[in-house]
LOKOL-657403 format. One record per atom (N, C-alpha, C, CB): x, y, z. Coordinates in steps of 0.1 Angstrom, whole numbers, plus 2048, in hexadecimal, padded with zeros to 3 digits. Each point is the difference from the previous one (the first is absolute). Glycine has a CB too. Layout:
BEGIN
XYZ
...
This chain:
BEGIN
DEAA4A5A4
8117F7801
7F97F4805
81781380B
7F07E87EB
7FF7EF802
8067FF80B
8027F67EA
7F67FB81D
8047FD810
80B7F27F9
7E5807815
8267FB7F8
8077F4803
7FD7F4802
80780E804
7FD7ED7F7
7FC7F0808
80F7F37FA
7DC8067FC
81E7F180B
80E7F6800
7FC7F47F7
808804819
8047FE7DE
7FC7F67FA
8117F97F5
7E180D804
81D7E77F6
80A7F9800
8027FF7EF
7FC7F4819
80F8037E9
8047F87F1
8097F7806
8008127EC
7FE7DF809
8027F17FF
8098027F7
7EA7F4804
81E806800
80A7FB7F1
80F7F8805
7F78187F0
8117E180E
8097F5800
80A803807
7F97FA7EE
8097FC81D
80980380C
80E7F97F7
7EC7FE81C
81D80A7E3
80B7F27FA
80C800802
7F67FE7F1
81280E816
80D7FE808
7FC80980C
8157FD7EC
7F8804817
7FD80880A
7F980E803
8107F37FF
7F58177F8
7FB80A802
7F38007F1
81A80B810
7D98037F4
7FB7FB7F8
8038107F4
7ED7EA812
80F8187E8
80480B7F2
7F080E804
80C7E47E3
7F482781D
7F5803805
80280F7FE
7FC7EB810
7F881A7F1
8018147FF
7FD803811
7F18097E1
81C7FE81F
80380C80B
7F5809804
8168027F7
7E57FD81B
7F2806802
80880980B
7E97EB7FB
817821803
80080C808
7F780A7FC
8177FC806
7E380A7F3
7F4809801
7F37FA7FB
8108147FE
7E77F6805
7F07FB7FD
8058007EE
7EB80E818
8177F57E9
7FD7FD7EA
80C7F47FC
7FA8217F5
8167DD80E
7FC7F2802
7F97F4807
80C80B7FA
7EA7F980B
7FF7F380A
7F17FF7F9
80F80481D
7E78057DC
7F77FF7F7
8047F67F0
7FA81980F
8177EB7ED
8017FC7F4
8047EF801
80681A7F7
8037E3817
8017F2800
7FB7F6801
80B807804
7E07FE804
7F97F47FE
7F37FF7F3
8087FF81A
8028087DE
7FA7FD7F3
7FE7F6801
80680B7F4
7EF7EE806
8037EF7FC
7FD7F9808
8118027F5
7EA804819
7FF7F680C
7EE801803
81F80480D
7E17F77FF
7F07FF804
7FF809811
7FA7E37F1
7F881F816
7FF80280A
8067F380C
7ED8117F4
8177F7815
8027F4807
7F47F9807
81480A803
7E97EC805
7F27FA802
80480A80F
7F97E17F1
7FB81F815
7FB80680E
8087F6809
7E480A7FA
81B7EC802
80A7F7811
80B7FE7FF
7F27F3807
81580E7E5
80F800804
80480D802
8047EC7F4
80D81780B
80A807803
7FA80A80B
80D7FC7E9
7F1800826
7F780A807
811806806
7DF7F2807
82D8057F9
80C8067FE
8048057FD
8007FA801
7F880F7FC
80880D7F3
80280F807
7F27F47E9
81881381C
805806804
8008137FC
80A7E5804
7F181F7FC
80580E7F8
806809807
7F08007F2
81D80180C
809809804
7FD811800
80D7ED7F7
7FA81E80D
80080C7FE
808807807
7EE7FE7FB
8178087FD
80680E80A
8038097F4
80E7F4817
7F081B7F1
7F680D7FB
81280B807
7D47F7806
8268147F2
80980B807
7F580B7F6
8207F3808
7E981C7FA
7F680C7FF
7F97FA7EF
81281B811
7F27E07E5
8038017F2
7F87F87FC
8148067FE
7F47EA804
7F77FB7FB
8007EC80C
8048167E2
7F47E0816
8007F7807
8037EE7FD
7F3816806
81B7E57FF
7FD7F37F7
7F97FA806
8107FE7F7
7F37F77FF
7F27EE801
80B7F6802
7E78047EA
81C7F181D
8007F37FD
7FB7F7803
80C8067FC
7F57EE7FE
7FB7F2806
8047FA809
7FC7FD7F2
8027FD818
8037F9806
7FB7EE807
80681B7FE
7FB7E0808
7F77F5802
8037F980F
8017FD7E4
7F1800822
803800813
8027F4800
7F081180D
81F7E87FD
8057EE7FC
8027FF811
8127FE7E1
7E580B826
7FF7FD80E
7FA807806
8107F9801
7EB80980D
7F880B808
80480D7FE
7FC7F3810
81180B7EF
80A80F804
8048087F7
8097F580F
7FE7FF7E7
8068037F4
7FF8037F0
8077F7811
7FE80F7EA
7FE8087F2
80B7F97F8
7F781B80A
8087D97EE
80A8007EB
80380A7FA
7F47F07F8
81381A805
7FE8067F8
8128027F7
7E480A810
81B8027EA
8088027F9
80A80B809
7EF7F97EA
81F806812
80480C80E
80180D7F4
8147EF818
7E580D7DE
80780E7FC
7EF8077FF
81D7F97F0
7DC804817
7F4807804
7FE80480E
7F77F57EE
81680C81B
80280680B
80180B7FF
8077F2807
7F581A7FE
7FF8147FE
80880580A
7E58047F8
821805806
7FF80880D
7F8806806
80D8017FA
7E78017FD
7F3807808
7FB7F8808
7F980C7F1
7FB7FB816
7F77F0808
7FB7F87F9
7F980980F
80B7E97F2
7F97F47F6
7F27FB80A
81C7F57F4
7E0809807
7EA7FA804
8007F57F9
7EF8177FF
8117E1807
7FB7F57F9
7EE7FE800
8197F6808
7DF80C7EF
7F87F7800
7FB7F37F8
7FE814808
7F87E4805
7FC7F2806
7F18067F3
80C7F7824
7EC7F87DC
7F77FB7FB
7FC80D7F5
7FA7ED815
80E8167E4
7FF8007ED
7F47FE7FF
8147F67F6
7F07FA80A
7F77FA7F5
7F97EE808
81380F7E7
7E07F381B
7F980C7F0
7F680A809
7FD7EB7E7
80181F80F
80080E806
7F5801807
80A8097F0
7ED7E8817
7F780680A
8047FC80D
7EE7FF7F1
81E7FC80E
8077FE810
801808803
80A7F3802
7FA81D802
80180C7FE
81080080A
7E18087FB
8288017FE
808800801
80880380D
7F88017EC
813800817
80480080B
812805801
7EA7ED805
816822803
80D8037FB
8067F980C
7FD8187F2
8147E9810
80B7FD807
80F80B800
7F47E77FB
81182380B
80B8067FF
80C7F5800
7F481480A
8137EB7EE
80E7F9801
80980780C
7FF7FA7E4
80180182B
80A804806
80A800802
7F7801802
80A7F27FB
8107FA807
8077FC7EF
7F77F181F
8158127E1
80F8007F5
7FA7F17F7
81B80B816
7E57F77DC
8037F47FC
8077F5800
7F980B7FA
8027EE804
80F7F47FC
7FF7F87F3
8037FB81A
80C8107E3
8037F87F4
8097F57FD
7FA8127FA
8047E3800
80D7FA801
80E8047F6
7EE7EF807
81A80C802
8118087F8
8047F6800
808817807
8037E67EF
80B7F1800
80F809800
7EF7E97ED
819816815
80D800800
8008127FB
8077E27FA
7F1820811
7FE8157FE
7FA8057F6
814806808
7E37EF7F1
7F78057F3
7F27FC807
8117FA7E9
7E9811812
7EF800801
7F57FB7F9
807810806
7F67E77F7
7F67FB7F7
7F7803801
8077F47FE
7EE8087F8
7F480B801
7F77F3806
8038177E9
7F87E981E
7FC7FC80B
7FF80780B
8057F07F7
7EC810814
80180580B
7F37FE806
8138107FA
7ED7EE815
7F47FE808
801808807
7FD7ED7FE
7F8819805
7FC80A807
7F27FC80C
80C80D7E9
7F97FB822
7F67FA80E
7F180A803
81A7F780F
7DD7FF7F1
7F780A805
7FE7FD811
7F38047E6
80380881C
7FC801813
7FC7F8800
7FC812809
7F77E97F0
7F27FC803
7FF7F47F4
7F481A80A
8107DC804
7FC7F17F4
7F48017F5
8067F1814
7FD8087DF
7F27FD7F6
8037F17FB
7FB81B7F6
7FC7E3804
8017F17FB
80D7FD7F5
7E37FD804
8207F47F7
8087FD7FE
8007FE7F5
8027FC812
8098007E5
8017F57F7
80E7F97FC
7ED80D7F9
80D7E2804
80D7F8802
80A8077F5
7F27E7807
81D812801
80C8007F6
8007F67F1
80D806817
7F57FD7E0
8067F47F8
8077F77FD
7FB8087FE
7FD7EE7FB
8057EE807
80E8007F5
7E27ED808
82A80C800
8097FB7F2
7FF7F2806
8148147F6
7F37E97F8
8058037F9
7F58037F3
8167F580C
7EE8187ED
7F98027F2
7FD7FA7F6
80580B804
7ED7F17F3
8047F87F8
7FE80B7F0
7FA7E7812
8128157E5
7FF80D7F6
7F57F97F2
82080C806
7D87FE7F8
7F17FF7FA
7F780480B
8047ED7EF
7FE819819
7F47FC80B
7FD80C7FB
8057F1817
7EA8147ED
7FB80E7F7
800804810
7F07FD7E3
81181181B
80280980F
7F88107FA
81D7F380B
7E28147FE
7F78077FE
80780F807
7EB7E97FF
8148237F8
80380A80A
7F480A7FE
81C7FD800
7E080880F
7F5809803
80B808802
7EA7F680B
80A8167F4
803813801
7F4805800
8148047F2
7ED806816
7F680B803
8008087F5
8037FF817
7F18057DE
80080A7F9
7F67FD7FA
8148077FF
7E78057F4
7F58017F6
7FC7F67FC
8068117FB
7EE7ED7FE
7FF7F37F3
7FD80A7F9
7F77E8805
8028207F8
7FD8047F3
8158087F8
7DA80880B
8247FA7E7
80B7FF7F9
80080C7F4
8017E6806
80E8217FB
7FD80E7F9
8037FD7F7
80180F80C
8077FC7EC
7FB8007EF
80D7F67FB
7F481E7FB
81A7DB80B
8067F9800
8037F5803
7FF80E7FE
7F77EA802
8017F6807
8037F87F7
7F4804810
80B7FD7E0
8007F47F6
8107FD800
7E88077EF
820808816
80A7FD7FF
80C7F8806
7F580F7F8
8017F4818
8027F9810
8017F17FE
7F081280E
8057E87EA
7FB7F2802
8077FD7F3
7E87FF80E
81F8027EB
8097FF7F6
80B7FD80A
7F680D7EC
8117FD819
80E7FC807
7F97F880F
8148187F4
7E57E5813
7FB7F8805
8067ED7F9
7EC81A806
80A7E47F2
8037F67FA
80E7F67F6
7EA80D805
81F8007FB
810801801
8027FA806
80680F7FD
7FB7FA815
8047F7807
7FE7F9804
805808801
7F17F2803
7F97F6804
8067F27FA
7EB811803
8177F27EB
8097F67FB
80C803804
7F47FC7EE
81280C814
810802805
8077FA80B
7FB8147F8
7F37EA813
8037FE80C
8037ED7FF
7F081B80C
8087E47E9
8027EC804
8087FC7F8
7EA7F8806
82280F7F6
80F7FC7FA
80D80180A
7F78097E9
806808818
80E807807
8007FA80E
7FF8197F3
80D7EA814
8097F680E
806813803
80D7DA7F6
7E7829817
80580B7FE
80680380D
7F18067EE
81880481A
80680380C
7F780180B
81180A7F3
7EF7F8817
7F980280B
7FA80B802
80C7F3808
7E78107FB
7FB80F7FB
7F67FD80B
8038087E3
7A881C824
7FB7F8801
7FC7F1809
8088107EF
7F17F080E
7FD7F1808
8017F17F9
7F181080C
80D7E87EE
8007F87FE
7F87F080A
8148127F3
7E57EE804
7F87EF811
7FF7F97F3
7EA80881B
8157EB7EF
7F17F77F8
7F97F980C
80C7F87E7
7EC806818
7F97FD80C
7FD806810
8077F17F2
7FA81C80F
806806809
80C802803
7F27FC804
8158017F7
8117F8802
80580D7FE
8017E47F6
80B821810
80680C7F7
80B7FE7FA
7F980D80E
80D7F47EB
80A7FE7F6
8088067FA
7F57F77FE
807817802
80880B7FA
800812802
7FD7EC7F1
808818814
802811800
8058067F6
8037FE814
7F780A7E5
8048077FE
81080C7FB
7EB7F1809
81C8107F2
80D804800
80280D7FA
8057E8800
80681A7FF
80380D7F3
7F68087FA
8107F27F8
7ED814818
7F0809800
80B80F7F7
7EB7F7822
80D8167DD
7FE80D7F6
7F68047FA
8117FC7FC
7F3814803
7F58047F8
7FC7FF7F2
80380C80F
7FE7E67EE
7FF7FE7F8
7E77FB7F9
8277FC80A
7DD8057EA
7F37FD7F7
8027ED807
8008187E1
7F47E681D
7FE7F57FB
8047F47F6
7F680E809
80C7FC7E8
7FF7FA7F7
80F8047FD
7E57FD7FB
82680B80C
80C8017FC
80D7FB806
7F380F7F8
80D7E980B
8047FB811
7FF7F0802
7F481780B
8117DD7EF
8007F8808
803801811
8057F77E8
7F37FF820
8087FD80E
8017F4804
7F9812808
80B7EA805
80A7F3801
7F37FB80C
8238077FA
7DD7F180B
7F87F380C
80C800808
7F07EC7F2
81481981C
8067FA80A
7FB7EE802
80381C80B
7FE7DE7F6
8007EF803
800802811
8107F27E8
7E480D81C
7FE802813
8077F2806
7E480F801
81B7E67F5
8027F7806
8127FF805
7E97F67F3
81F815808
80B7FB7FC
80480680F
8047FE7E1
7F180C829
80080B80E
7F67F5809
8018207F4
7FC7D9806
7FA7FB813
8037FA80A
7F68007F8
8157FA808
80980380C
80280C809
8077F27F3
7FB81A802
80580B806
7EE809806
81E8017EB
7DA7F780C
7F0805807
7FC7FC80B
7F88017ED
80B7F5816
7FF7F9811
805805802
7FC7F0805
8128117FC
80C80280C
7F380D800
8257F77FC
7DB8157FE
7FE809801
7E87FF809
81F8077E7
7DB7F980F
7F37FE80C
7FC7F6809
7F880A7F3
8107EE808
7FE7F3814
7F87F47F5
7F5816820
80B7E87D9
7F67F77F8
7FE7F27FA
8008147FE
7FF7E0803
8097F67FC
7F47FA7F4
8117FB81B
């Protein structure tokens, strides 16, 4: 079995949203990082793996530590089963730490509509990562980071072509709001519109974290 590693892909940030591939299953994760590379052992230390399980399967999502006690992720990652935050998944030599999320998730809501962005509170504080700077500049290079295998399967040539098409489109399309996108250890986006789709079959949008900065600060108390 191939080991999963934290990997990233760089591409151009051109609009409020970035178009990329959804990540909800291990298979999707493996395909989405094709064309990327392993993260440096000194980078992305704030990456968190979120796990929920029942008697039949385990669901995994990614998240980012933005405060000693708060994880930022997508709201669709919250499940009815026990939710566990796995910390220090990168580098692999760090030694994983697991914490059960015991408090209810904090999900952004506006006009009685939930947005696909969520904060989870940890029982025990850990190291955090800065919030994004504003304003952003079009044309900045950002990175998508996620945990997955670094080997590829039989359909990778087709998948790589799809990646190139989506990357080209993202340079010209102005999308509605909707992973984690980052620049210089600053978080810029959270993947949205999740679902049990393979990476090459459905595009995903990335929710602009900067639009929720004030809300994040009000919940976490971070300045």
